PyMOL commands that place a pseudoatom at each C-alpha (Angstrom):
pseudoatom trace, name=CA, resn=MET, resi=1, chain=A, elem=C, hetatm=0, pos=[-54.898, 24.184, 85.947]
pseudoatom trace, name=CA, resn=PHE, resi=2, chain=A, elem=C, hetatm=0, pos=[-52.254, 21.903, 87.430]
pseudoatom trace, name=CA, resn=ARG, resi=3, chain=A, elem=C, hetatm=0, pos=[-49.216, 19.742, 86.815]
pseudoatom trace, name=CA, resn=GLY, resi=4, chain=A, elem=C, hetatm=0, pos=[-48.639, 16.174, 87.830]
pseudoatom trace, name=CA, resn=LEU, resi=5, chain=A, elem=C, hetatm=0, pos=[-46.095, 15.201, 90.449]
pseudoatom trace, name=CA, resn=ALA, resi=6, chain=A, elem=C, hetatm=0, pos=[-42.585, 14.396, 89.237]
pseudoatom trace, name=CA, resn=GLY, resi=7, chain=A, elem=C, hetatm=0, pos=[-42.590, 10.965, 87.645]
pseudoatom trace, name=CA, resn=VAL, resi=8, chain=A, elem=C, hetatm=0, pos=[-46.338, 10.916, 86.883]
pseudoatom trace, name=CA, resn=SER, resi=9, chain=A, elem=C, hetatm=0, pos=[-46.831, 10.350, 83.169]
pseudoatom trace, name=CA, resn=ARG, resi=10, chain=A, elem=C, hetatm=0, pos=[-49.416, 12.021, 80.982]
pseudoatom trace, name=CA, resn=GLU, resi=11, chain=A, elem=C, hetatm=0, pos=[-51.003, 8.603, 80.488]
pseudoatom trace, name=CA, resn=GLN, resi=12, chain=A, elem=C, hetatm=0, pos=[-51.288, 8.021, 84.247]
pseudoatom trace, name=CA, resn=MET, resi=13, chain=A, elem=C, hetatm=0, pos=[-52.877, 11.424, 84.714]
pseudoatom trace, name=CA, resn=LEU, resi=14, chain=A, elem=C, hetatm=0, pos=[-55.371, 10.878, 81.885]
pseudoatom trace, name=CA, resn=ALA, resi=15, chain=A, elem=C, hetatm=0, pos=[-56.304, 7.419, 83.168]
pseudoatom trace, name=CA, resn=ALA, resi=16, chain=A, elem=C, hetatm=0, pos=[-56.931, 8.781, 86.665]
pseudoatom trace, name=CA, resn=ALA, resi=17, chain=A, elem=C, hetatm=0, pos=[-58.949, 11.683, 85.256]
pseudoatom trace, name=CA, resn=LYS, resi=18, chain=A, elem=C, hetatm=0, pos=[-61.020, 9.250, 83.193]
pseudoatom trace, name=CA, resn=ALA, resi=19, chain=A, elem=C, hetatm=0, pos=[-61.731, 7.132, 86.294]
pseudoatom trace, name=CA, resn=VAL, resi=20, chain=A, elem=C, hetatm=0, pos=[-63.153, 10.236, 88.002]
pseudoatom trace, name=CA, resn=ALA, resi=21, chain=A, elem=C, hetatm=0, pos=[-65.514, 11.112, 85.135]
pseudoatom trace, name=CA, resn=PRO, resi=22, chain=A, elem=C, hetatm=0, pos=[-68.487, 8.901, 86.123]
pseudoatom trace, name=CA, resn=ARG, resi=23, chain=A, elem=C, hetatm=0, pos=[-68.273, 10.087, 89.728]
pseudoatom trace, name=CA, resn=LEU, resi=24, chain=A, elem=C, hetatm=0, pos=[-68.358, 13.743, 88.689]
pseudoatom trace, name=CA, resn=ALA, resi=25, chain=A, elem=C, hetatm=0, pos=[-71.215, 13.145, 86.255]
pseudoatom trace, name=CA, resn=ALA, resi=26, chain=A, elem=C, hetatm=0, pos=[-73.299, 11.660, 89.075]
pseudoatom trace, name=CA, resn=LEU, resi=27, chain=A, elem=C, hetatm=0, pos=[-72.995, 14.732, 91.300]
pseudoatom trace, name=CA, resn=PRO, resi=28, chain=A, elem=C, hetatm=0, pos=[-75.944, 17.124, 91.604]
pseudoatom trace, name=CA, resn=GLY, resi=29, chain=A, elem=C, hetatm=0, pos=[-75.733, 20.029, 89.169]
pseudoatom trace, name=CA, resn=TYR, resi=30, chain=A, elem=C, hetatm=0, pos=[-73.093, 18.487, 86.882]
pseudoatom trace, name=CA, resn=VAL, resi=31, chain=A, elem=C, hetatm=0, pos=[-73.259, 19.755, 83.281]
pseudoatom trace, name=CA, resn=SER, resi=32, chain=A, elem=C, hetatm=0, pos=[-70.027, 18.774, 81.492]
pseudoatom trace, name=CA, resn=ARG, resi=33, chain=A, elem=C, hetatm=0, pos=[-66.270, 18.318, 81.749]
pseudoatom trace, name=CA, resn=GLN, resi=34, chain=A, elem=C, hetatm=0, pos=[-63.339, 19.074, 79.456]
pseudoatom trace, name=CA, resn=LEU, resi=35, chain=A, elem=C, hetatm=0, pos=[-59.779, 17.982, 80.188]
pseudoatom trace, name=CA, resn=GLY, resi=36, chain=A, elem=C, hetatm=0, pos=[-56.828, 19.224, 78.186]
pseudoatom trace, name=CA, resn=SER, resi=37, chain=A, elem=C, hetatm=0, pos=[-53.060, 18.978, 78.338]
pseudoatom trace, name=CA, resn=ALA, resi=38, chain=A, elem=C, hetatm=0, pos=[-50.241, 21.131, 77.016]
pseudoatom trace, name=CA, resn=GLU, resi=39, chain=A, elem=C, hetatm=0, pos=[-46.811, 20.236, 75.691]
pseudoatom trace, name=CA, resn=ASP, resi=40, chain=A, elem=C, hetatm=0, pos=[-45.220, 21.681, 78.847]
pseudoatom trace, name=CA, resn=GLY, resi=41, chain=A, elem=C, hetatm=0, pos=[-46.920, 19.001, 80.978]
pseudoatom trace, name=CA, resn=SER, resi=42, chain=A, elem=C, hetatm=0, pos=[-49.674, 21.162, 82.410]
pseudoatom trace, name=CA, resn=PHE, resi=43, chain=A, elem=C, hetatm=0, pos=[-53.339, 20.202, 82.439]
pseudoatom trace, name=CA, resn=VAL, resi=44, chain=A, elem=C, hetatm=0, pos=[-56.603, 22.095, 82.519]
pseudoatom trace, name=CA, resn=ASP, resi=45, chain=A, elem=C, hetatm=0, pos=[-59.721, 20.450, 83.903]
pseudoatom trace, name=CA, resn=ILE, resi=46, chain=A, elem=C, hetatm=0, pos=[-62.873, 22.466, 83.247]
pseudoatom trace, name=CA, resn=VAL, resi=47, chain=A, elem=C, hetatm=0, pos=[-66.018, 21.208, 84.934]
pseudoatom trace, name=CA, resn=ARG, resi=48, chain=A, elem=C, hetatm=0, pos=[-69.306, 23.024, 84.285]
pseudoatom trace, name=CA, resn=TRP, resi=49, chain=A, elem=C, hetatm=0, pos=[-71.992, 23.063, 86.952]
pseudoatom trace, name=CA, resn=ARG, resi=50, chain=A, elem=C, hetatm=0, pos=[-75.588, 24.256, 86.836]
pseudoatom trace, name=CA, resn=ASP, resi=51, chain=A, elem=C, hetatm=0, pos=[-74.788, 27.007, 89.340]
pseudoatom trace, name=CA, resn=LEU, resi=52, chain=A, elem=C, hetatm=0, pos=[-72.160, 28.146, 91.829]
pseudoatom trace, name=CA, resn=PRO, resi=53, chain=A, elem=C, hetatm=0, pos=[-73.764, 26.427, 94.853]
pseudoatom trace, name=CA, resn=SER, resi=54, chain=A, elem=C, hetatm=0, pos=[-73.596, 23.110, 92.941]
pseudoatom trace, name=CA, resn=ALA, resi=55, chain=A, elem=C, hetatm=0, pos=[-69.904, 23.695, 92.224]
pseudoatom trace, name=CA, resn=HIS, resi=56, chain=A, elem=C, hetatm=0, pos=[-69.155, 24.432, 95.875]
pseudoatom trace, name=CA, resn=HIS, resi=57, chain=A, elem=C, hetatm=0, pos=[-71.135, 21.398, 97.028]
pseudoatom trace, name=CA, resn=ALA, resi=58, chain=A, elem=C, hetatm=0, pos=[-69.331, 19.161, 94.531]
pseudoatom trace, name=CA, resn=ALA, resi=59, chain=A, elem=C, hetatm=0, pos=[-65.960, 20.429, 95.785]
pseudoatom trace, name=CA, resn=GLN, resi=60, chain=A, elem=C, hetatm=0, pos=[-66.895, 19.097, 99.223]
pseudoatom trace, name=CA, resn=LEU, resi=61, chain=A, elem=C, hetatm=0, pos=[-68.300, 15.794, 97.944]
pseudoatom trace, name=CA, resn=VAL, resi=62, chain=A, elem=C, hetatm=0, pos=[-65.272, 14.834, 95.844]
pseudoatom trace, name=CA, resn=GLN, resi=63, chain=A, elem=C, hetatm=0, pos=[-63.126, 14.734, 98.990]
pseudoatom trace, name=CA, resn=SER, resi=64, chain=A, elem=C, hetatm=0, pos=[-64.866, 11.486, 100.007]
pseudoatom trace, name=CA, resn=CYS, resi=65, chain=A, elem=C, hetatm=0, pos=[-64.626, 9.880, 96.547]
pseudoatom trace, name=CA, resn=PRO, resi=66, chain=A, elem=C, hetatm=0, pos=[-61.854, 7.223, 96.371]
pseudoatom trace, name=CA, resn=GLN, resi=67, chain=A, elem=C, hetatm=0, pos=[-61.285, 7.713, 92.622]
pseudoatom trace, name=CA, resn=CYS, resi=68, chain=A, elem=C, hetatm=0, pos=[-61.081, 11.473, 93.126]
pseudoatom trace, name=CA, resn=ARG, resi=69, chain=A, elem=C, hetatm=0, pos=[-58.532, 11.088, 95.922]
pseudoatom trace, name=CA, resn=GLU, resi=70, chain=A, elem=C, hetatm=0, pos=[-56.418, 8.832, 93.671]
pseudoatom trace, name=CA, resn=PHE, resi=71, chain=A, elem=C, hetatm=0, pos=[-56.549, 11.461, 90.927]
pseudoatom trace, name=CA, resn=PHE, resi=72, chain=A, elem=C, hetatm=0, pos=[-55.711, 14.294, 93.355]
pseudoatom trace, name=CA, resn=ALA, resi=73, chain=A, elem=C, hetatm=0, pos=[-52.762, 12.271, 94.722]
pseudoatom trace, name=CA, resn=LEU, resi=74, chain=A, elem=C, hetatm=0, pos=[-51.070, 12.502, 91.305]
pseudoatom trace, name=CA, resn=ILE, resi=75, chain=A, elem=C, hetatm=0, pos=[-51.314, 16.309, 91.210]
pseudoatom trace, name=CA, resn=ASP, resi=76, chain=A, elem=C, hetatm=0, pos=[-48.578, 18.647, 92.420]
pseudoatom trace, name=CA, resn=SER, resi=77, chain=A, elem=C, hetatm=0, pos=[-50.693, 20.720, 94.819]
pseudoatom trace, name=CA, resn=ALA, resi=78, chain=A, elem=C, hetatm=0, pos=[-48.265, 23.659, 94.602]
pseudoatom trace, name=CA, resn=THR, resi=79, chain=A, elem=C, hetatm=0, pos=[-49.231, 24.089, 90.937]
pseudoatom trace, name=CA, resn=VAL, resi=80, chain=A, elem=C, hetatm=0, pos=[-53.019, 24.015, 91.331]
pseudoatom trace, name=CA, resn=GLN, resi=81, chain=A, elem=C, hetatm=0, pos=[-54.860, 27.111, 90.152]
pseudoatom trace, name=CA, resn=MET, resi=82, chain=A, elem=C, hetatm=0, pos=[-58.550, 26.738, 90.892]
pseudoatom trace, name=CA, resn=ALA, resi=83, chain=A, elem=C, hetatm=0, pos=[-61.271, 29.281, 90.271]
pseudoatom trace, name=CA, resn=HIS, resi=84, chain=A, elem=C, hetatm=0, pos=[-65.033, 29.437, 89.895]
pseudoatom trace, name=CA, resn=PHE, resi=85, chain=A, elem=C, hetatm=0, pos=[-66.502, 31.482, 87.062]
pseudoatom trace, name=CA, resn=GLU, resi=86, chain=A, elem=C, hetatm=0, pos=[-70.069, 32.347, 86.211]
pseudoatom trace, name=CA, resn=GLU, resi=87, chain=A, elem=C, hetatm=0, pos=[-71.321, 32.632, 82.644]
pseudoatom trace, name=CA, resn=ASP, resi=88, chain=A, elem=C, hetatm=0, pos=[-72.360, 36.085, 81.518]
for i in range(1, 88): cmd.bond("trace and resi %d" % i, "trace and resi %d" % (i + 1))
show_as sticks, trace
zoom trace
């Protein structure tokens, strides 16, 4: 979960998130992605990976992706809540 920086519109955030989609889908272990937004301006970005090692590897790889960096630059880092979950 996260919020955009002050002045970043919902439309800007969604466009940046959409630009990241093909890059994520090309990463090893990618399964699916769901992005949602709430009326209060917060977003949730749920990315499913084949397994936890794939998720951790992807987290490293996205740091070198220009589209990912552009997306991350719009996010208020103080609001980021990131977690990894495994299906039961």
